[in-house]
Residue frames relative to the residue before (quaternion, step in Angstrom):
aa qw qx qy qz dx dy dz
X 1.0000 0.0000 0.0000 0.0000 0.00 0.00 0.00
X 0.3956 -0.7260 0.5181 0.2191 3.56 -0.84 0.98
X 0.2170 -0.7664 0.5928 0.1193 3.57 -0.81 1.01
X 0.1146 -0.8019 0.5864 0.0049 3.56 -1.20 0.44
X 0.4905 -0.6354 0.5079 0.3125 3.54 -1.34 0.02
X 0.1479 -0.7805 0.6055 0.0482 3.52 -0.97 0.94
X 0.1552 -0.7778 0.5998 0.1056 3.63 -0.91 0.80
X 0.4427 -0.6887 0.5104 0.2631 3.56 -0.82 1.05
X 0.3932 -0.7487 0.4903 0.2110 3.59 -0.77 1.01
X 0.6388 0.5107 -0.3365 0.4667 3.60 1.29 -0.11
X 0.8276 0.1844 -0.0682 0.5257 3.61 0.69 -1.11
X 0.4294 -0.7302 0.4279 0.3153 3.63 1.34 -0.14
X 0.3279 0.7347 -0.5113 0.3022 3.63 1.26 0.39
X 0.3207 -0.7459 0.5534 0.1856 3.55 -1.00 0.88
X 0.1613 -0.7809 0.6012 0.0519 3.52 -0.82 1.07
X 0.1762 -0.8168 0.5444 0.0736 3.57 -0.24 1.26
X 0.2363 -0.8140 0.5214 0.0987 3.58 -0.29 1.23
X 0.5382 0.6132 -0.4064 0.4114 3.58 1.31 0.04
X 0.5753 0.5991 -0.3542 0.4298 3.55 1.28 -0.42
X 0.5455 -0.6098 0.4486 0.3596 3.62 -1.07 0.65
X 0.7757 0.1872 -0.0966 0.5950 3.58 0.88 -0.91
X 0.1249 0.8091 -0.5647 0.1037 3.58 0.18 1.17
X 0.6177 -0.5219 0.4292 0.4022 3.54 -1.28 0.35
X 0.4052 -0.6893 0.5377 0.2674 3.57 -1.15 0.48
X 0.1014 -0.7827 0.6122 0.0483 3.60 -1.25 0.32
X 0.3582 -0.6828 0.5939 0.2297 3.52 -1.38 0.33
X 0.1520 -0.7620 0.6251 0.0746 3.58 -1.04 0.88
X 0.0564 -0.7872 0.6141 -0.0043 3.60 -0.68 1.07
X 0.0090 0.7854 -0.6172 0.0456 3.59 -0.90 0.98
X 0.0422 0.7995 -0.5952 0.0689 3.57 -0.90 0.97
X 0.1597 -0.7256 0.6622 0.0975 3.54 -1.02 0.96
X 0.2802 -0.7910 0.5265 0.1361 3.58 -0.51 1.23
X 0.3951 -0.7202 0.5256 0.2211 3.54 -1.01 0.83
X 0.7076 -0.4298 0.3550 0.4342 3.52 -1.36 -0.07
X 0.8158 0.2716 -0.2322 0.4548 3.52 -1.30 0.52
X 0.5290 0.5699 -0.4463 0.4430 3.63 1.15 0.54
X 0.6679 -0.4869 0.3588 0.4337 3.56 -1.23 0.09
X 0.7421 0.3313 -0.1732 0.5563 3.58 1.25 -0.49
X 0.0593 -0.8807 0.4698 0.0094 3.53 1.13 0.82
X 0.8697 -0.0120 -0.0543 0.4904 3.55 -0.60 1.31
X 0.5188 0.6527 -0.4190 0.3595 3.68 1.19 0.04
X 0.2632 -0.7181 0.6224 0.1665 3.56 -1.28 0.52
X 0.0317 -0.8001 0.5989 -0.0121 3.58 -0.71 1.12
X 0.0339 0.7741 -0.6320 -0.0114 3.56 -1.14 0.64
X 0.0472 -0.7875 0.6145 -0.0063 3.58 -1.07 0.68
X 0.1691 -0.7394 0.6424 0.1096 3.51 -1.20 0.73
X 0.0862 -0.7996 0.5936 -0.0283 3.54 -0.84 1.10
X 0.3918 -0.7128 0.5293 0.2412 3.63 -0.78 1.04
X 0.6747 -0.5279 0.3372 0.3903 3.53 -1.22 0.49
X 0.6316 0.5361 -0.3406 0.4446 3.59 1.06 -0.70
X 0.6809 0.4678 -0.2807 0.4886 3.61 0.93 -0.90
X 0.6061 0.5496 -0.3593 0.4489 3.59 1.09 -0.68
X 0.6590 0.4930 -0.3078 0.4774 3.56 0.94 -0.92
X 0.7123 0.4791 -0.2627 0.4406 3.60 0.81 -0.96
X 0.8086 0.3343 -0.1362 0.4647 3.58 0.79 -1.04
X 0.7585 0.3368 -0.1892 0.5248 3.60 1.06 -0.61
X 0.7486 0.4490 -0.2425 0.4234 3.54 0.47 -1.24
X 0.7350 0.4256 -0.2462 0.4669 3.59 0.70 -1.06
X 0.7432 0.4210 -0.2333 0.4647 3.67 1.00 -0.73
X 0.7749 0.3328 -0.1541 0.5149 3.53 1.03 -0.80
X 0.7352 0.4575 -0.2514 0.4324 3.59 0.53 -1.22
X 0.7293 0.4187 -0.2594 0.4750 3.61 0.81 -0.90
X 0.6324 0.5579 -0.3357 0.4196 3.59 1.15 -0.37
X 0.4569 0.7107 -0.4327 0.3146 3.59 1.23 0.04
């Protein structure tokens, strides 16, 4: 399996996937349909585990 480098789109931290013990990250990809605010656009974002915890998990997931 080919490994690669991922850059967090929030903090710009580089996640080297070639390392045996590398940081983890979340990849989100969305193709927006017609009649949305992003009509026909394709968005993708990579978020390191630290930013995920800080910006998503603590603010959104625990608030349920």
